[in-house]
C-alpha angles and dihedrals in degrees: 000000000000092000091045092050090049092050092049090049092050090049092052092048093050091047091052092048093048088052092057093042089061099032108038123203117253091252092054091049091049094047092045091051089058092050092047090050091053093045089052088057090054097050115100096019104114100154124087112298144173118231121198104204129191143079132307092305085071094043090052098030113045125067105208091182090060091049090051092051097045099040097033092228136108113273133186130192104219096177113144127151129324096224097061094068133220097284095067090045093052095045089055096052103036097087090056096051118107135180109284095030121128128216121198108196110208104178119183113241090250090061092067086073093050120128134172093252092058116151093210107136095221091051094047093044091054098042094052093038134027093000096049090126087067091044091055091057099055121092117288096243091052090050090049092050093050092048094054093043097046104139122246088223091071091046089053090055091050092051090048091055090054096046092047093050091158090066117090103213093185089062097038095051100034107139110284094199112102112231130185124218091277095052097257120143107241099181097073098103120152128344124296101163118088123228089242091057091050093045090051093052108067113166114257089209088063104037098044129056111277129205114189110235118241091232091065090053090051093049094047091047089053089053091048092050090053091047092051093049093047100037094244118153118230128200132167130214141174125277120245112254144153117280095237115191088225089071093059115104091354113146091201092053092047091049093049093049090051089049090054093047092047090050091063097038092054088054090052093249119140115230115220114225131328131298090252090061088069097042114095139180123251099271091068097056129095114190110331143020089269100042119085122197120237095274092048091049090052093052093046092048093051089054091052091047089055090052093049091049091050096053092046095051 
């Protein structure tokens, strides 16, 4: 009876997962549309290029066109979503990387807590869905954990997409962010977030003690091994975020920032600039603590360009 119950349970789990693989949740469709948009930007660029890789702070905070003009080299903004983690990002760019290319990793502070058993809905929706090829590469125990912890909320969305067969989810949830041909967000005009909203949204990953998860170290080391084998340069830099007064003179924030810097330095990766270079006042933000408006993105990009020129002198 125990064995039979176990087999029935496994059958139910596999049926649920197959359901989501064929009928993705809205969040997975939305996230995948961003990735596909960025991959489209990469196709056809065979010459040396700089890729800025990270979450939405890159999408809304780096102007690849400005980098291309100032450094006279191809540049792509591969900023997607923070919740999907660095492994999905890397697996989607690796086939386009060539000797002489440069990757600038700009991970949001929340990503330093990332692990392969993350319960983030965007991550789970992608891994057991349109990014299943990445899912199949992670360790067996991690795959097993994610299968048995797949949330019913995502299953509910999949069922809804079947019942409402007249709805075209691919059209409804097509990425609403406006990208140009280099992957830059072009809709971030002006400022729509109030100072009160920004002040009331300090980053937990800065104001509480952070321990970098071992999974992140493993994933970054995998990226570095690939880079060494394929003569791709890797740098790290700081994510764009609001200069919250709570961060000032905070020992916890200072310790966390040093932890993040030390993480890269121990891996032999040069960190471009200082944390303060990516912290901005309210007038440079669009709609969240990670999203700069167009003027903010220009200022941040010029600072990064100066750093890239300095290290290449």
